[in-house]
C-alpha atoms as one frame of an Amber mdcrd trajectory, in Angstrom:
protein
   0.000   0.000   0.000   3.035   2.303   0.019   2.231   3.380  -3.542  -1.210
   4.536  -2.423   0.371   6.692   0.274   2.772   8.187  -2.265  -0.002   8.953
  -4.749  -2.184  10.462  -2.037   0.622  12.831  -1.064   0.606  14.223  -4.609
  -2.936  15.424  -3.878  -1.944  16.820  -0.485  -3.441  13.901   1.455  -1.601
  11.985   4.188  -2.329   8.380   5.120  -1.118   6.789   8.350   0.155   3.234
   8.673  -3.135   2.289  10.358  -5.133   3.744   7.467  -3.006   1.884   4.927
  -3.699  -1.320   6.866  -7.425  -0.572   6.578  -7.088  -0.123   2.820  -5.216
  -3.443   2.599  -8.032  -5.199   4.477 -10.618  -3.466   2.277  -8.812  -4.666
  -0.853  -8.750  -8.260   0.409 -12.468  -8.201   1.201 -13.276  -6.653  -2.160
 -11.356  -9.333  -4.070 -12.861 -12.154  -2.006 -16.455 -10.948  -2.302 -16.046
 -10.148  -5.974 -15.840 -13.900  -6.586 -19.428 -14.206  -5.329 -21.181 -11.011
  -6.388 -20.393  -8.463  -9.099 -18.780  -5.593  -7.226 -16.127  -4.473  -9.691
 -14.611  -5.413 -13.038 -11.269  -4.091 -11.767  -9.416  -7.003 -10.202  -5.693
  -6.183 -10.282  -4.486  -4.756  -6.934  -2.584  -1.912  -8.621  -5.685  -0.881
 -10.554  -7.905  -1.125  -7.478  -5.580   1.239  -5.631  -5.536   3.811  -8.434
  -8.995   3.573  -9.958 -10.987   2.910  -6.792  -9.079   3.985  -3.679  -7.126
   6.972  -4.993  -9.942   8.092  -7.265 -12.238   8.195  -4.232  -9.691   9.995
  -2.063  -9.300  12.783  -4.631 -12.801  13.937  -3.658 -11.152  15.412  -0.561
  -9.338  17.917  -2.784 -12.644  19.735  -3.238 -14.549  18.863  -0.042 -11.750
  19.732   2.350 -11.589  17.935   5.723 -14.758  15.936   6.407 -14.387  15.151
  10.102 -17.584  16.050  12.005 -19.516  16.446   8.740 -22.209  14.196   7.245
 -21.988  12.589   3.818 -24.413  10.353   1.938 -22.998   8.228  -0.890 -25.727
   7.186  -3.346 -25.342   4.051  -5.470 -22.316   3.193  -3.374 -21.855  -0.310
  -4.828 -18.512  -1.512  -3.473 -18.211   1.601  -1.305 -16.749   4.258  -3.580
 -16.141   7.064  -2.843 -17.721   6.882   0.633 -15.607   4.256   2.418 -12.168
   5.572   1.338 -13.240   9.040   2.501 -14.333   7.542   5.821 -10.925   5.881
   6.225  -9.239   9.214   5.490 -11.553  11.132   7.859 -12.616   8.805  10.708
 -14.882  11.499  12.187 -17.068  11.605   9.084 -20.702  10.589   9.612 -21.243
   8.354   6.606 -24.411   6.961   5.049 -24.013   4.452   2.207 -26.982   3.816
  -0.075 -27.466   0.984  -2.522 -30.651  -0.610  -3.819 -29.031  -4.073  -3.997
 -29.159  -5.939  -0.678 -26.100  -8.116  -1.403 -23.954  -5.048  -1.979 -25.298
  -3.506   1.208 -24.217  -6.589   3.172 -20.709  -6.205   1.744 -20.616  -2.558
   2.813 -21.718  -3.482   6.343 -19.026  -6.168   6.527 -16.269  -3.799   5.389
 -17.302  -1.165   7.928 -17.324  -3.774  10.707 -14.043  -5.464   9.719 -12.250
  -2.104   9.426 -13.634  -0.870  12.741 -15.343   2.146  11.178 -17.791   3.940
  13.453 -20.828   6.058  12.469 -21.423   4.231   9.179 -25.048   3.602   8.205
 -25.952   1.350   5.275 -29.377   1.785   3.664 -30.998  -0.479   1.052 -33.259
   1.907  -0.848 -33.753   4.002  -3.953 -32.421   7.561  -3.821 -35.790   8.945
  -4.940 -37.462   7.349  -1.921 -34.887   8.667   0.542 -35.203  12.143  -0.931
 -38.827  12.251   0.224 -38.117  10.771   3.664 -37.786  13.433   6.398 -35.032
  11.390   8.054 -32.847  11.898   4.983 -34.236  14.875   3.064 -31.959  17.931
   3.309 -29.960  16.350   6.165 -26.453  16.057   4.703 -23.460  18.348   4.288
 -22.376  16.394   1.214 -24.119  14.005  -1.185 -21.852  12.037  -3.518 -22.148
   9.585  -6.387 -19.806   7.930  -8.833 -20.800   6.390 -12.171 -24.496   6.305
 -11.240 -26.271   8.374 -13.896 -26.068  11.372 -16.207 -25.795  14.606 -14.231
 -29.324  15.804 -15.160 -30.617  12.678 -13.424 -28.068  12.664 -10.647 -28.908
  16.146  -9.382 -32.492  15.016  -8.771 -31.150  12.134  -6.681 -28.626  14.170
  -4.698 -29.731  17.780  -4.225 -32.891  16.860  -2.232 -30.594  15.081   0.244
 -28.297  18.097   0.760 -29.011  20.648   3.439 -29.086  24.292   2.386 -25.439
  25.323   2.613 -24.289  21.805   1.719 -23.306  20.521  -1.715 -23.367  17.568
  -4.066 -20.228  16.064  -5.545 -20.460  13.998  -8.726 -17.458  12.068 -10.025
 -17.466  12.183 -13.804 -15.233  11.298 -16.724 -14.467  13.322 -19.826 -18.178
  14.086 -20.362 -18.275  16.126 -17.172 -18.192  19.584 -18.747 -20.923  18.776
 -21.285 -23.097  17.134 -18.617 -22.712  20.136 -16.346 -23.921  22.482 -19.084
 -26.882  20.199 -19.914 -27.905  20.029 -16.248 -28.057  23.803 -15.681 -31.862
  24.002 -15.748 -32.298  20.968 -13.494 -29.798  22.380 -10.984 -31.716  25.654
 -10.787 -35.083  23.874 -10.373 -33.770  21.729  -7.524 -32.273  24.558  -5.451
 -28.693  24.322  -6.644 -26.303  27.190  -7.201 -23.548  27.793  -9.735 -21.683
  24.520 -10.353 -17.932  24.267 -10.632 -15.647  21.591 -11.993 -12.234  20.364
 -10.889 -10.130  18.186 -13.183  -8.122  15.315 -11.714  -5.322  13.350 -13.377
  -4.713   9.925 -11.868  -1.253   8.329 -12.223  -0.857   6.144 -15.306  -4.315
   6.930 -16.688  -4.857   9.043 -19.771  -8.573   9.670 -19.332  -9.590  12.855
 -17.561 -11.503  12.616 -14.298 -13.764  15.497 -13.285 -15.254  16.417  -9.934
 -18.442  18.456 -10.258 -19.556  20.408  -7.210 -23.030  21.952  -6.964 -23.819
  24.046  -3.857 -27.299  23.843  -2.325 -28.497  27.451  -2.015 -32.212  27.014
  -1.294 -34.634  24.280  -0.243 -35.718  21.813  -2.908 -39.319  22.144  -4.055
 -41.595  19.469  -2.532 -42.308  18.107  -6.013 -38.801  16.629  -6.138 -37.508
  14.043  -6.293 -40.181  12.447  -8.425 -41.257   8.814  -8.100 -38.603   6.085
  -8.466 -37.652   5.628 -12.113 -39.144   8.910 -13.343 -35.892  10.951 -13.184
 -34.252   8.386 -15.466 -37.173   8.243 -17.906 -37.793  11.997 -17.992 -34.727
  13.975 -16.843 -35.397  17.580 -15.913
């Protein structure tokens, strides 16, 4: 895991020996469980460290320190970016959301095996949580990676952000175009002016973009719409 520590330092992030041990345990669990359920198509340890762990950690370059803040990670799958951010900032109050129960069980196991506190795993659709008072407008940050086009994603995430919080979407090279296409949806859902930060991961040619949308006013009660509707009819 020394290479992960070295890469993280390039982004101004420091990992302790204990945190590197947690990442090593996470990697072992991911590889073992991936034999049973489809968690990732990335199976080489080097690639896992760059394309999953480091890619997730780069979110901290735009969020800043997350200790004592709340973050909800929608469509978390194998735990990215939520769990690496939790390892980096142990004081983070983390909620992981996935609609697939088997993936949720994996997330619970990782949190338990790594000794992570204040991690909640929820099996539910984002549209349903966005209308639940226990989740609606409760979080400092709402994140997602490779879940949906940004026009759809903002309807999943912005209702979960408190006013003064923000959403963070991890995107590839389409990030700039998606951000422009989502302008109307962002405005409708209570979002402010979005910004984009470009990340270059070691050994990878493809551009990675972090899109940040601040929540500047409460989301209208009409949103999010019923499960499936944002995908069928994006704003």
